N, C-alpha and C positions, 0 to 999 in steps of 0.2 A: 253607429254608436247610439242610440237614442234614447230616447226616452229619457229622454233628455239625457240620456247619456248615450245611450245608444239609441234609442229611439224613444219615443213616446212619449217615443219613437225615436227612440232614443229618448224618451220623453223626459221626464223630469227627474227622475231620481237623478238621473244622470245629468240633466242639465245642470242641476245645482251641484252635484258631487263632482262632476267633471270639471267644472270651472275651477274649483279649489285645487283639484289634482294638477291641472295643466299650468295654472299660475305658479304653484309651488315647484313644479318641475323646471320651469323656465328660470326660476330664481336660484336654483341650485348651482353650486360651483361646477366647473368643468369636469372635475373628477367624479365619475358616477359609477363606473363598473369596476367591481373587485375581481382581481385575478391572482392566481398563485403561481409564482415562478418555479423553475426547476429546483432552485435552492430552498423552496418551501416558504419563502417570504411573501407576505401579502402586499400587493401593490394596487394602485388605482389607475385604471385606464380612462383617459379623458373621453368625453362624449364625442369629440371630433375624431379620435382615433377609432372608436367603435363604429361610427357612421362611415368613416373611410373604409374600414374592413367590410362592412355590409355592402357598401356601394361597389367595391371591387368585386365582391362575390357574385353580385347580380348583374354585373356589367354585360351588356348585349354586344357581341362581337360578330355575329353573323352578318354577311355582306348585304342581305336584304332586310336587316333589322331596323327598327326605329326606337329611339330612346330620346324623347323630347319633353322638356317642361316649358310650356309656352303660355304667354299671357295674351289673351285674345280680347279685343274690344267688342263687347256685346251689350246692346241696349244702354249705352252711355257709360258703362264702367268697365274696368279691366277685370277679367275673369281667368283663373288659372286652370290649365290642363296638364296632366301628366299622360303621355302617350307612349306605351311600351309594347314591343312585340318582336319575336325572332324573325318574322317573315312578313313583309308588307303584302304579300299575296293572300294572307289569312284574312278572315272577316274581322271587322271592328266590333268590339263589345264596349258600349258606354255604360259605365257604372253610376247610377244615381244614388248618392249616399243618403243616409238617414239624418235624423235630428229632430227638428230643423237644426242645421249648422253643426252636424257631427261628421266632419269629413273623413272619408275612408282612405284618402291618400297617405296619411302618416303611418297607418298600420298595414297598408296593403302589401308591404314587403314580407309580411308574415304568412301570406297565403297566395299571393297573386303570381309569383314567378313561374310556376308550372303552367298557369293559364296561357302565358305568353308564348308557349310552343304552338298553341292552337288559334289564338286570337291576338289581335292588336288591341290591348286593353286601355281604356281611357278613364282616368279618374278625373272628375271635375269638381273643384271646390266651388260650390254654389254661392250665389249672392248672399252676403252676410256670414260666410264660412271661411275659416282658416286663412289660406293665402289670399283669397279674394277679399276677405274682410280687411286683412292687413294692407292690401294694395289700394284701398279706396276710403273715402270718408263716409261716415254713416249717412250724412246728408245726401250724398250722391246716390247711395244705395236704396234709401228708404222708399222712394217712389215705386220701385218694382218689388217691394217685399209683400207680395200677395201671391195666392196660388196661381192666378192667371198670369201675373207678371213673371213668376219663376218658371212656369210651364213654357212661356214664350222664350225665356232665356235658354231653357233646355232645347227648344226647337232650333234656336240659332246655333247652339253647339252642334247639333246633329247636322245641320246644313253645312257648317264649317268643315266637319269631318268628311261628309260625303263629297264635297267639292275638292277639298285639299288632298284627299286620298283616292279620288276617283271611284267611289263606291256608290252603287245604286241603292243598296240596302245595308243596314247594320243591325246588330242585336242591341236591344234596349233592356238593361237589367236594373230594376228598382229594388232598393232595400229599405224597409221600414217607411219613414217619411218620404223617401225617394219613390215609393210605390204610388204615392198620391200624384206626383208629377208624371210618373210613368203611365198610369192609367189614363190620365188626361191626354198625354201625348200620343199614346197608342190609339185612343179614340179619334184624335184629330188627324193623324197622319199614318194610318196603318200601312200605306204603300211604302213607307220609309224603312220598315222593319221586317227582318226575317222572323222575329218573334219578340213578344213581350215576355221577359222572364221576371216573375214576381218572387221576391224573397222577403218573408216577414210582412205580408200584405196588410195594409190598413184598409179594413172594410167599412167600419162604422166607428167613429171616434168615441162617442159616448158609450155605446154598447161595449166597446173594448175596455173602457175604464171599469164598467160594471163587472165584466167577467174576470178581469185581472184582480179586482179587489176581492171578489168572492173566492178566488183561488188562494190569495194570500191569507185571508181570514180562515178559510178551511184548513190550511196547513198549520197556521198558528194554533188553532184549537186542537188539531190532531197531535201536535207536539207539545202542548201545554206551555206555550210561550206567552207568559202573562203580559210582558211589555208590548209584544206585537198585538195581542188581543185588545189590550187597553187602548193602544193608539189607533188601531183600525176601527174599533167600535165607537171611538169618539167622533168619527166622521160620518157615522150612519145617520140617515140613509145616504148611500154613496152611489152615483156621483152627485145627486142632489140637483137643484135648479141652477146653481151657479158654482162651477168649479174654480178653485183657487190654485196657484202654484204650489202653495204649501201643502194642500191636500193631495194633489197629484204626486208631489215629491214623496209624501208619506206612503201612499199606495205603491209607488214605484220602489221605494226602499225595501219594503217587505216582499213584494213580488220578486225583486232581484235576489233578496236573501234566500228565498225558497226555490231558486233555480229557474225562475221564469224568464230571465234574460240569457244566462249561460248555464246550461244543464249541469247540475252537480257542484255549482260554485255559488258562494254566498255574496260575492262582490265582483267587481270588474277590474280589480287591481292588475290582473295579468295583462289586460289590454292597455291600461295606462302606462304600465312599465314598458311595453313594447313600443307604444307611441312616442315615449320620451326619447327613444334611441333611433327615431326614424331618420333614414338617410335622405328623405325627401323634404324634411321640415327643419328650419332653423329654430332657435330658441324663441325668436320673435314670432315666428309662425305658430309655435305651440301656445304661446301666451294669447295669441289672437283667437284661438279656439274658444276659450272661455268667454272672452269679451263678445265674440260673435254669437255665441249661444244666448247670452242675455239680450242682446240687440234683436236677435231673430225671434226669440220667444215673445217679446213684447208685441211683435207684428203678427206672428203666425200661430200662437197657441190657440186662440179661439177659432180661426179657420181650420186648424187641425182637428180640434174637437168636433167641428161641425161636419167633417167628411162623412158622407153616406154613399157608399157604392153598392148597397144592397141590391139595387135594381140596375146597376151599370154592368151588365153581364153580356152584351152583344159586342163582339170584337171581329174586326175584319182582317186581323192578322193572327197567326198562331200564338197560343198562350201556353206558357210553361210555368207552373207554380211549385215552388220549393217551400216546404213547411217543416218546421222543427216540432216534433211530437210533444215537446214540453214547453213550447212557447206560450208565455202569457203576457209578454210585452205587447205583442200583437197576437191576440188569442187564436190558437190554431183551430179551435172549433169554428170560429167565424169564417176563417179562410177556407176551411174544407167545405162548409155549406156554400159559400160564394162560388167556389170552384164547380160544385155540382150543378149550379144554375148557368154557368158560362156557355154561350154558344160562340164557336169560333171555327175557322177552317180546320184546325186541329188543336187539341188541348191535352196536357199531361199534368198529373199531380204526382209529386214525389214527396213522401213523408220520411224525414230522417229520424231514426229511432233514438239516437243519442244526442240530440240537439234541442236547444230552445230557440232563441232568436238569432244567435250569431253563428249560423250554420257554416259559413265558409271558413270560420276559425275553429269551430267545434268539430267538424268532420270534413276537413279540407280535401282529403283524398276522394271521398265519396261525392263531395260537391263537384269537384272537377270531372270525375267520371260521368256524372250526369250532364254536365255542360257539353262534354265530348259526344256522348251517346244520344242525348235528347235534343240538343240545340244545333251542334255543328253540322249534322247532316243536312239541315235546311239550307245552309250556305253552300255545302259541297254540291248539292244538286244543281245550284246555280253556277257552279264553276268558280266560286269565290273562296278558294282555299289553296294553300300550298300543297304540292304533291305529297302523298303519304310516303312513309319509309319503304324501301325495297326489302322485301322479306322472301326467304326461300327455306325449304326444308332440307336441302342437301346441296 
């Protein structure tokens, strides 16, 4: 989610907008979904009923399957994992969510279920995020609220998964803010990973702000949006010597309005709505997202803006980069240039034509296709995959 809703990383538009959305959702009464009966009368279905239906629909019943939500003690605090897959023989894929503090677990049900045929998928609520925020005090979490501290948290998660499931290697997928941790982890422990999969890569924090701002202003001028032009020009020169949350929020608001977060959409309401019905999150967990975002931004905003991977281009594990052609939350031009400089045992760039920053939700079928065709064979070569289907022509 970042930017601050979704990113920027999920960053700010969204950190600010998301907080209000999640708090209001948690405060709503149980009746939230409207349905029409066979008699034509409108009734309300409770959130509990909706989540029960969703949970039943995605229930894993295969004998080799895994469906666990576990709380693991990592670096002095309890951290929550969701681990789901149809066959334990498949490779593990660890998803590093965006934000900071924009967990993917609550909306994963909208895109992840088909992945579970090919991977054991792990959603991890990072320090300061969602269920993990709810399970700990801010005082207990704050010592590790640094890029180095959270990279070490991620390393401990990987070690837990490798040991608990008997895997020598796993896939590491970072989205938005999660790519910051992902790059550091892939640099430190390349032997742990079949590949580092980058989605919405953060390459250079301040340069990203500059490009996203220019995109929003360019679109505002082209469409004659006087309010957007006035608000954006009032911040010039942007990003300037010292960025504030208010300025980042304003830039993110208009970048999102012009489709830089989700292509063809002016807001992120579709995601908020889906998140509010998550079968993996309670109302308390949903409320914790907004609180955790504020807490995390206080610690991680400046480190995020200081990210500079322009010259971090040597990898000792394969690298797969997924880019939305319309992404200006993490500007696609910066990612494509970064990819061209990467040196790795193998590398692949995939540009999704009808996506911005939220590729797995915008083009879920094509996203999965590329996970299966570009990533999965790396594990299959090592024998780390369930047998394929039996097929015949007659």
